[in-house]
C-alpha angles and dihedrals in degrees: 000000000000093000092058092054089046095050090048092049092050090048093053092043091058089069124230092242090069097049117112124248120282113278118261109276123230120222113247089218109026091189093050133295120266111260094014112166096198145350101258123115091264089060093056116076113204146177124225112205120218102191129198115225115259112274095025102072130101097210089248123122133191126197107212120212112194119212131237108141092274087288101079141007128239091214096168107042096030098029121027097030092047093048092051091049090051089050088056087063093049092258119136112227135200120194112213122215102197129183118267144215152281084038092045126036135188130325092033095072092047089048090055092051093047091049089052092053093047091047095052092044092049091051097041096119092048090054094041091246136140110241091221093055101066114123135174126224127193140183123210106317087005085059089056089052092048092048090048089054088050094052101033111050142127139206094248132254107287091192097052119122087218109081090207092059090054090067126094115255093209112117115223093225140001131224112191120186118193085328132191102233110153132053091194130079095332097042125142095234096205093056091045093050095046093049103042107012136242100301108027125179108265090231090057090049090054093045091054094044088093097195085072093052101057117124135167087272094060108114123253109277141208117198136182131181141151126243092225096052101137096188105047112024116234088237087081091069094036093054093047091049091049090051091049091050092049090051092049094246116150108249142163125201127191119190118187117204096225137028141098128253121274100029098150108191088348090217094168095051114084094207103034092045088073094071095087089056089052089052091048089053091051093049090049093049089051090053094248095121099048121152096249101118118211 
């Protein structure tokens, strides 16, 4: 336990102002993304790899989905900073730049997340990763995307000419941070509108209310939220946790009494800044932070 607090303290002490620029991102579809409505940067989903030096990795990878209400992306606080913290644990990270509404609607965003999972899994040996240790982590609306990937997945197309498409899109674990989950009573209306429009089909609303989509095959999940979150009600996390428990899926939920929405690592909040250590504990208990360097 002590080493996780120490690594986190050293990470914070380094100071974000001194961190290098984000790594160069790789396009998920170099020849053009399916359904692209243009050729601008916003039409090109990508994945930025944050690699752990050889000999220091755990073989575990996390695809990070920043939040932003499906209309923007918090690439620093919920992307770059998170990836560098994961690296401090020996976890390889990939920050996903997915397409956004209102220009793009479902299932485009889910397709981007699934392609990211398949891509990392197909290149596991190249990145010194284990193909059964690939998780996805999301913040706010990025949490909705991550939970959608964890409840809507397939085994891959074995007959595809594209080796990436042959891979399963099921993540091996989920990390959901103050996530949008439901499009029902406790929905974040902006995220819902940007993803599925003003007048969505009720069946689509139910399908993307991910607390209703949990099965025994949903991956093990870590969640954290705050009771006073005024943007995304804490019930989103509570309902997803209850559904996981009912389905027999291993899960851990941390609810802090106080704290606003969108805190990221919360490095200036004495209480909330403990959530990364709780996540590190959970990853360790699940065998995802073992000492086998890769």
